[in-house]
C-alpha angles and dihedrals in degrees: 000000000000088000090053091051091055092050102045143357121268096259090057089052089053093048091053091045091054090047087056092048090053091054087054093052103265107189093227090056098055111102123222118267127248088254091055090050091052089048089054090051087054094049099261108121148112136185136207132223091171132028104278118000117083116229109259112259092230090065090071123082121214098293101199108122093354120138109238127188119201101206111201082344102125126135102085096268107107107015094061089056092049088050091050088053091055102262126142101238135211122176124197119189137146095218111093092205093051090054092048090052092055091048091048093052091047090053092046094051098035104241131124124248132176103223118189127181109212149133115259091205086073127066108289113248095237134102120249117271092019106131139054094201138016117201109198115175121194106307107114087094086076095059133063101215116048096170089072090058093050092050092050092046090052091049097051097042120091118239105280090022119141132234117202112188136179112209135191107224094207101249093114091061092066090072140049126225095256098051109032093163096055124074107233109160136049124231136275093055107206116156092187087067098040124048092197090062089051090056093049092050091048090052091052094043088235102140114226113314136176137204117230131196132232086252092058096040107037104013086045090061091049093049090052090057104265122136113224112229104172145343143183139189129237139184132229091265092234142026136053099313092047092050089056092047094244111161112228100170140050129202119201136193114203135169132210 
């Protein structure tokens, strides 16, 4: 891990880690099928911000002609559905393979997409007031500073634009993969500040991840200027915490 840190920054490590997961069949890197795209054209569709619960349909505006940004939303799972619903789609992701998947689905189904590989810890390469909706599935756990992302989302959304975000609430970071029922780590979980955490993540092939608080995730959106309209909780979908019904994720709907 120390060798990696000398060679590249942590977001590059995460991009390469996710590329590797995709090669191994990572569920969040498998694009939708042609049949699923046709279903979306016919009004049969759902999308996820968190592992199991579909985003409520009333969170979505009329999408025809709307400009939608999939922020860290590559992989050909959500953007094809937005395109089928008539949106003008842009996807921004740091994983090269996630970007390639979105481009492949767009070519297969015959719609246009603006696909950009980039690091969301840097200023986003979009003009202010550009988008009607930002769809941001769980991914803030791969960056250290989430306030930067909220500020950039607020900047590039049009007035009245919506931000849909999936958020890891931090509970998962208390445990390791081998002993899910025993608290092992303290919060906050920040491997850039603790070399032992770096070693544990390297052992689990987990990239470099961070816990974030409600204050960072939800209060952070409010402090940036967003108005919170709705939210829900979700579980991991499997494992010890899921079996006990412990929510480990939030999803939020906010408006500029």
